[in-house]
N, C-alpha and C positions, 0 to 999 in steps of 0.2 A: 161627899168624898173628902178624904183627908187632905190636909194641905200638901202641896207638892213642893219638895225641896228644890233649891236652886244651887247652881255651882258658884263657888266663891274662891278667888285666889288660886286658880289652877286646879281645884278639886273638881272631879267629875262625879256627879251624883247619879245613882241608878235607883229608881223606885221599884219596889216589888209590887205585886198585884194588890196589896192592901194599902199602898200609898206610903209605906215606910221606906226608908232609904238607907243605903250604905254609901260611904264616901271613900274613894280611892285617890291616892295622890302619889305622884312620882316626882321627886325633886330634880331628876334629870330631864324631865319633859320640857321641850321647848315651849315658849309661851304660845298659848292658843291651840295646842295640840292635845290629843287624847292618847294615853298610852295604856289604859286598862284593857284587859281582854274583853271581847265582845260579850254582852250580857248573856247569861244562861237562862234556863227555863225559870219562869216565875218572876223574872226581873224585867223592868222597863227602862228604856232610855229616856232621860229628861231632855226634851228638845229646847234648849236655850238658843238664843240668837247666835251666841258665840259658837256653839256646837254645830249649828247649821252651816255657818260660814267656814268652819274647819273642814266639814265634809265637802262643802262646795269647792274648797281649794284642791282637794284630791280629784274631784270630778273635772275641774278646769284643767288640771295637768294632763289628764287622760284625753280630753277633747283637743287640747293643743297638740298632743302627739299625733292623733289621727288626722286632724285637719291640716297640719303642717305637711305631712307626707303627701296628701292628695294634691295640694297646691304645688308642691315642688315637682312632682312627676308630670304634671300637666304641661309645663313649659319645656321639660327635658324630653318629652315623648318623641318628637320628630327625630332628634339626634340619636336617641337610644335605638329606635327601630331601624334607623339607617345604618348605624355601626354594626348592629347584630343581624343585619340582613333579614329584617322582619317587617318590612313596610306593608306587605299585603296581609299580614296577620296582626297589625298593630291594635286592632280592636280587642284582642285577647288580653292585653295588659290592663285594659279597663274592665272588660267583661269578667275575667276570672276573679278579680278582686270583688266586684259587686256580687257575683254568683256565690263565692265562698261566704261573704258576709250574709247574704240572704239565707243560705242554708242553715247557718248557725244561729241566726237571730231567734227563731222560735225556741231553740234549745237553751240559750242564755235566759230568755224570758221565763220559760217554764221552770227551769232548774233554780233560777233566782227566787221564784215564788215558793218553791219547795224547800230549798236549803239555805237561802240567804244570798246576798249579792257580792259580799266583800271578796271572798276567795275567787269567785268567778271573774271579777274585775282584775284581780292580780294575775290570774291565768291568761286573760286576754292581753294584758300589757306585756307579759312575758313572751307569749307567742309572737306578738307584733315585733318586739325587739329582736328576738332570735331570727325571725324571717328577714329582718333588715340586714342582719349580719350576712346571711346567705345571699341576698340580693346584691350586697356590696362586692362580693367576690365572685359572682356568677361569670361564667365564661361563654354562655350562648343564650339564645333567645328562649329556648324551651326551659332551661333552668330558671331564668328570670320569671317566666310565667308561673312556674311552680311556687317560687318564693312569694310572688305577688298573691297567689292564692292563699298561702299561709298567713300573709299579712291581712288578707280579707277576713280570715277566721278570727284573728285578734281584733281587727277593726270593727267587726260586727258586734263584738262584745262591748267594746268601748262606747259605741253609740247607744246600744239598747240599755245597758246597765246604767249609764249616766242618766238617761231620760227617766228610767224607772226609779232610780234612787231619789231624784229630785221630787218625783210624785210621792215617794215614801215620806219625805221629811217636810214638804211644803204644801199647804192646802192649795187647791186650784185657784181660788180667788186671789191668792197672794203670789202666785208663781211667777208672774211677769217681772216683778222687781228683782227676782233672783236670776232670771234669764238674761238680764242686762250684762252682768259680768261675763257670763258664758258667751254672749254675743261679742263682747269686747275681746275675749281670747280668740274667737274665731276670726274677728277682723284683723287682729295682729298677725295671726298665722296666714291670713289671706294676702296680706301685704308682704310679710317676710318670706313666705313660701316661694312666690314667683321670683322675687329678687335673689334669694339664695339659690333657687334652681337655675336661674340664668347665669349667676356668677359661677356656680360650680361647673355648669356645662361648658361655659366659655373659658373657664380657668382650669382648676385641677382635674376636672372631669365629672361626668354625670354620676359616677358611682358614689360620689360624695352626697348626692341627693338621698341615698339610702343610709350612708354611713352616719349622717347627722342624727338619724333616729336612735342610734345606739346609746349615746350619752343621755339624750333626752328621755329615752325609754327607761334607762336605769334610774334617773332622778325621779321620774314619774312613778316607778314601782316603789321606790323608797317613801315618797310622799304618801302614796296610797296605803302602804303597809302601816305607817305610823299614824296617819291622820284619819283614815276611814275606819271607824269602829261602828259596826252595825251588827244586829243580832243574827245568829245562825240558827237554822231550824233543823229538826229531825223529822223525817217523813218516812212512814212505812208503806206508802203507796208504791205500787210497782211501776218501774220505768216503762214507758210506751216504746219498746224497742222496735216493734213492727211499724209503728207510726213514723219513727225516725228513719228507718230504712226506706219505706215507701215514699216519704217526703223527699229525701235526698235523691232517690232515683227519678221521681217525677220532675223535680226542679231541674236537675242536671239535664234530663232529656229535653225539656222545653228549651233550654238555652242552647244545647247542642244542635237541635233542629234549626233554630234561628240562625246559628252560626255555620250551617252546613257548607255553604258556598265558600266561606272563608277557609275552612279546612280543605275542601275539595279543590280550591283554586279554580273553580269554574265560574262562568259568567251568569249562571242562573240556576234556580233550583231544578234538580233532576229528580222528579218524583218517581221515576222508573228505577232508580238506583236501589238495589235490594238492601244495601246497608241503611239507607235513609228510611226505607219502609220498615225494616226491622226495628230501628230506633224509634220510629213513630209508634209502632205497635207496643213496644216496651213502655214507652211514656204513657200511652193511653191506659194500659193495664195497671201501671204503677199509680196513676192518678185515681183510677177507680178503686184500686185496693186501698189506697190511702183514705178515701172517703169511708169505705166500709170499716176499716180498722178503727178510725177515729170515732165512728158512731158506736162501736162496741167496746172501746177501751175503757177501763175503769177510770183512768186519769189521762186523757188524751193529751198529746203534745200540743195540738192546736184544737181546742174545743170548738166543734162546729156549732154548738149552741150560741156562740157569740154572734153568729150571723142573724140570730133572731133580734139582736139589738140594732135598730135602724142606724144609729150613729156609727157603730162599729162597721157595718156594711158599707155605708156611704163613704166614710173616711178611707176605708180600704180601697174602694174603687177610685177615689180621688188620688190616693197614693200610687196606685197601679198606673193610671194614665199619666200622672205627673212624671213618673219614672220613664215611661215609654216615650213621652213627648218632649221632655225637657233635659233630663240628665244625659240622655243619649247624645244630645247635640253638644253639650258643654265641653266634653273631653276633646272635641275636634277643633275648637276655636283657636288654640295655639297653632295647630297645623295650618289653618288658613292664614294666620298672621305671619308665620315664619316662611311658609312656602309661597303663598300668593302675594303677600304684601312686602316680603323681603325684610321684615324687621328682625332684630336680633332676638335671641332667646330671652334675655333680660327684658327687653322692650315688650315682648309678647306677654310676659308676666305682668308688667305694669299696666298694659292695656286691658287687662282683665279686672283691674281694681274697680272700675265703674260698676261692674256686675256685683262684686262683693259689697260695694257701697250701697247698692240698691237692696241687697239682701239684708244687710245690717240695719239700714235706715228704717225699712218697713217692718222688720222684725221687732226692733226696739219701740217704734212708734205704735204699732198695733198692740204690743205687750202693755205699753203704758195706758192705752185707751181701754184695753180689756180690764186691767187692774182697777181703773177708775169707774168703768161703767158695768162691768160684769157681763158684757156682751161680746161674742166672738164670731157669730155666724156670718156676718157681712164680710169678714176678711178673706176667707177662702173663696168667696164669690168674686170679690175684687181682684184677688191674686190670680185666679185662673184666667180672668178676663185680660189682665195685664200680660200674662204669659203668652196668650194667644196673639196679642198685638206685637210683643217682642219677637216671637217666632216668625210672624209674617214679615217683619222688617229684616230678619236675617235671611229670608229667602231671596232678598234683593242684593245680597253681597256680591260684589264683582271685584276684579283686579283694581278697578278705578274707584271703588268706594273709599271715601275719606275716613281717616281714623276717628274723626269727630263723630261722624254718622255711625261708625261701628260702636264707639263708646256709648252713644245714646241708646242704640238698640239693645246692647247687653245690659245697660242700666235698667231698662224697662223689663227685660227678662228677669233680672235679679230681683227687682222690686216685687214681681209676681211671686217668685220663690219665697221671699221673706214674709209675704202675707199668708202663705199657705202652710209651709212645712211645720213650724212649731205650733201653729194654731189647730191643725187637725190632730196633732198628738195630744194637745190639751183637751180637745173635744172628746176624744176616745177615752182618755184616762178618767175624765170626769163622768163618763157614762157607764162605767163598768164597776163591778164589785171590787172593793179594795184588795181582796185576796187575789184578784186576777189582774192587777195593774201590770205586772211584768209580762204575762202572756198576751194581754191585749195590746200593750205597747209594741212588743216584738212582732206580733202577728200583723199589726197595721204596717209596721216598717218592713216586714217581710214582703208584703205585696208591692210596696214601693220599690224595694230593691229588685224584686223579680221583674217589674216593669223596666227598671233601669238596665238590668242585665240583658233582657231580651231586646230592649230598644237599642242599647249600645251594640249588640251583636248584629242586629238587622241594619242599623244605620252604618256601622262599620263595613259590613258586607256590601251594602249598596254603594257606599263611597268608594271602596276598593274596586268594585266592578266598574263603576263609571270612570274611575281614574285609569284603570288598566286599558279600557277602550280608548281613552284619549292619549295615553302615553305610548300605546302600541305603534301608531304611525310615526311618532317622533323618534323612537328607538327600535326600528324594525329588526335589528340584528341582536337585540338583548332580550333574553327570556325574563318575564316578569318575576317568575319564581326563582330565578337563578341567583347566584352569589357574586356576580361580577361587580366591579367597582367603576368609579369614574363615569357614571352616566347610566348604568343599568338601573331600571326602575326600582328594584328591591333595595338598592344602596343609596337612594337619593336622600341626602341630608340637606339642611338649609345651606351649609357651606358649599356643597357640591352644586346645588342649584344656582347659587350666587355666582359661581365661577364659570357657569356654562356660557359659551359664546352666543351671540345673536345670530340668527333669530331663534335658536333653540331655547334660550332662556325665556324669552317671551312666550313661546309655545308651552313650555312646562308650567310656568306660573299661571297661565290662563287655563291650562288643563286642571290644575288643582282647584282654582276658583269655580270653574264650570262643573266640576265633579261634586263639589261640596254644597254650594248654595241651593240648587234645586232639590237636593235630598231632604231639606227641611220641610218641604211641602208634604212629604209622606208622614211626618210627625204631627202635623197640624190637627188632623181629625181627633187625635187622642186628647189634646188639650181642650178642644171644643167640647168633647164628651165630659171632661172633668168639670168644665164650667156649668154644663147642664146638670150634672149630678150635684154640684155644690148648691144649686138652687133648692134642692130638696132637703138640705141639712136643717135640722130643727135646733132651736135655741133651748138649752137646758141651764138651769141655775147652777152656777159654779159652787162646788163643795167648799165648805169652810173648815174641813178636817183633813189633815195629812193622812197619807195611806197607812203609816205605821201606827198612828193614833187610832184610826178606825179599826185596825186589826188587833188592837190591844197590846202592841209591842212598845209603845212610847206614850209619854204624857207631855203636855206642853207646859213650859215654865209659867207659873202663876206670879203675876206682878202685883 
């Protein structure tokens, strides 16, 4: 093979298929950035270390935007639902985001494989930012749910495309050292998010939790536009329209069924309700139709042949049960801290830092060990085991639980997450054809998000049902679904609860703790199943070739 040119003094070299190169240079380009257009047909990107880090800067900006928003909303949630009279429906602020992200993940993954990922990432950032504008000025709970859904559409793209692009430019065996800075960005947002969320909620107002995304989103868009230069593709394959329609219908139906009692404001599933039976029938038909369509499609949105790959199947199951058993619970921890423990919004954010510390410590540690040894199988096994232990500890939360004990339990839970999440993604990316990195990554994450969506809906419904039962005797004259204030259950904010006279105050905080902690037992079987499935995961040799190199779109700088 001909010598591969390198980039010098700001020039960006692009090698054609014969190894010859052209050089472009822009004197206005900031140091370390690329300003040339994405390479066209017959040209290859030269993956220098500098170019990789320039691309990583764009990805880190996008991940910061997404993770900051999630951490801010977690601490502001009790106040938001109280002020907008949506306490009994608060699960939908979590569920709709996850559902929207899950629906679009396969689309981002598939279309990225077909057309390239740069413009899709810019679209995702734009949608997320515009939805933040809407959430900032929203006037009621329903509007906020809609804008959170649009944020989920953008957020799903930020997550999937970032993971796929890393696989495109970095070989699996070296990927851990590049995930460290990504983890650092996540850790910064994990600390800054709760602090900003608490400060905004107690100061200028919770709407600033969304408003802050606007300047961050604009900066992220500009960084991505100028720094992220990746090849675009042309594809004459037909879009799997029927697959998209049936997937969206089936996915939405599954989550709506899980959330039925939250919508109906009833205390249990009423399987005799004709609307529920109709929804169930539509969901089953859509699921069956999706399978048939994908088996016959020329280029399916979610290729079912991937399930012939044991690694893909096992990691998808792990992701599904991880979402069901873990992510469903995390969104309600600030509610426990603010309502049952009486801490401030800011303090509740700070008390979640041990969980993030566990995530980051174990993610970085396992990444370093994988980079050194090339072995990854043990980490999902240890991670699911730790998650089981952490969830058991959370079932014992009461009004009297010390904050030290709480911090330790969420640290254990976070440690389990850190050992599982990025490592199952690494496993599945390493096990599939380089041309299907995007669809494999998005499909794997799709099942995790479906699990999180269904789990959040079920857990939220269970929590709301138990809470309604316990608050009913305390507020016998207040309708739970009403819009009253000053003590009506639907309008309970941390401030209202703190101002309640005794013994009502003690009764209310006890009701919140008693409604939340036992509900964790219903999630435990899912994590146990994840541990069992992880035992069957096989160790495969990590690839030493980046995705774009394997597809012939890039070459590695020769030193």
